[in-house]
C-alpha positions in Angstrom: -19.5 24.8 -17.8 -17.2 27.2 -15.5 -19.4 30.5 -15.0 -17.3 32.6 -17.5 -18.1 30.1 -19.3 -22.3 30.6 -19.2 -21.5 34.7 -19.1 -20.8 33.9 -22.7 -22.9 31.6 -23.8 -26.0 34.4 -22.2 -24.0 36.9 -23.6 -24.3 35.3 -27.1 -28.8 34.2 -27.1 -30.1 37.1 -27.2 -31.5 38.1 -24.0 -29.7 41.1 -23.4 -28.0 43.0 -20.4 -29.8 44.7 -18.3 -32.2 40.8 -18.3 -29.1 38.8 -17.5 -28.8 40.4 -14.7 -31.7 40.5 -12.7 -31.7 37.0 -13.9 -28.6 36.8 -12.1 -29.6 38.3 -9.3 -32.5 36.0 -9.0 -31.0 33.0 -9.1 -27.8 33.0 -7.9 -25.5 32.9 -10.8 -24.9 32.3 -14.5 -24.9 28.5 -14.8 -28.2 27.6 -12.4 -29.2 31.0 -15.2 -28.6 28.7 -17.7 -29.8 25.1 -16.5 -33.2 26.8 -15.2 -35.7 23.9 -16.8 -39.3 24.5 -18.2 -40.5 22.5 -15.6 -39.4 25.1 -12.7 -40.7 27.5 -14.1 -45.1 28.6 -13.5 -46.0 29.0 -16.7 -48.1 31.4 -15.3 -44.6 33.5 -15.8 -45.0 34.0 -19.6 -41.9 35.9 -20.0 -39.8 33.7 -18.1 -41.2 30.5 -19.5 -39.8 32.3 -23.2 -36.6 33.3 -21.5 -36.2 29.4 -20.3 -37.5 28.3 -23.9 -34.6 30.7 -25.3 -32.7 28.9 -23.3 -33.4 25.4 -23.9 -33.2 25.7 -27.8 -29.5 27.3 -28.1 -27.0 24.6 -28.8 -24.7 25.8 -25.7 -22.3 23.2 -25.9 -20.9 23.3 -29.7 -21.4 27.4 -29.7 -19.0 27.2 -26.2 -16.4 24.9 -28.4 -16.4 27.4 -30.8 -16.1 30.2 -29.3 -14.0 29.1 -27.3 -12.2 28.2 -29.9 -11.7 31.4 -31.4 -11.2 33.4 -28.4 -8.2 31.1 -28.1 -6.9 31.6 -31.8 -7.0 35.4 -32.0 -5.6 35.7 -28.3 -8.8 37.4 -26.6 -9.3 38.2 -23.2 -12.8 37.3 -21.5 -14.0 39.5 -18.7 -17.2 40.0 -17.0 -19.3 42.3 -15.9 -18.6 40.7 -11.9 -14.8 40.9 -12.8 -12.5 43.3 -11.0 -10.6 44.4 -14.7 -14.5 45.6 -15.6 -13.4 49.4 -16.6 -15.6 51.5 -14.0 -17.0 53.7 -16.7 -18.7 51.2 -18.2 -19.8 49.6 -15.4 -22.1 52.7 -14.4 -24.1 52.5 -17.5 -27.5 51.3 -17.6 -27.3 48.6 -19.9 -23.0 47.9 -19.8 -22.5 44.8 -22.1 -22.4 41.9 -20.0 -19.6 40.6 -21.5 -16.0 42.4 -23.0 -13.8 41.1 -26.1 -10.6 42.1 -25.0 -7.7 42.3 -27.6 -4.0 43.8 -26.1 -3.9 45.2 -23.2 -6.8 44.6 -20.4 -4.6 46.7 -17.6 -5.5 50.0 -19.9 -9.2 49.7 -20.0 -9.8 52.0 -17.2 -7.7 54.4 -18.9 -8.5 57.9 -21.3 -10.4 57.0 -24.1 -12.1 56.4 -27.5 -14.4 54.5 -29.2 -14.7 54.2 -32.9 -17.9 53.5 -34.4 -18.1 53.1 -38.4 -21.1 50.9 -40.3 -21.1 47.0 -40.7 -20.4 47.5 -44.5 -17.4 49.8 -43.9 -15.9 51.4 -47.3 -12.1 50.5 -48.5 -11.5 53.9 -47.3 -14.1 53.9 -44.0 -11.5 50.8 -43.0 -8.2 52.8 -43.9 -9.2 55.6 -42.6 -10.5 54.7 -39.1 -6.5 52.6 -39.1 -5.3 55.3 -39.9 -7.5 57.3 -36.8 -6.9 54.2 -33.9 -3.4 54.2 -34.6 -2.5 58.2 -34.4 -5.1 58.2 -31.4 -3.0 54.9 -30.2 0.1 56.7 -30.0 -1.2 59.9 -27.9 -2.0 57.0 -25.2 -5.5 56.6 -26.1 -7.1 53.4 -25.5 -9.1 52.2 -28.8 -12.5 50.7 -27.8 -14.4 49.7 -31.4 -18.2 46.9 -30.9 -16.2 45.0 -33.7 -19.9 45.1 -35.5 
């Protein structure tokens, strides 16, 4: 498993961006964090023991095979918090995402951008309005950012 793949897995487990960064800083890499075993953890440290249990229970290989297939199928670029391409302005926020999935020109991530935020259960009107706004704004040079919830 590569470091990027380990980051994708950690991102999915649900530990939180700041906790992932702290674990990587402490253990040296995302791969090392995923390799943690209960036997190596002092059980007095209950929070870390819970994290290791969560990591151990996650079907990382199955998930990664499916995720990699989707990434390739949809021609998505994966950028981690540690990559040079990671947007400078985003890296400055306290809980910056550890992984970004980029569809389109990742070279524009530091350009003028606007986020479109909406409902997980958007109406047909809402979806069509968002598409129209995104299309018009992109014509004026905005990079459109969306969480794709």
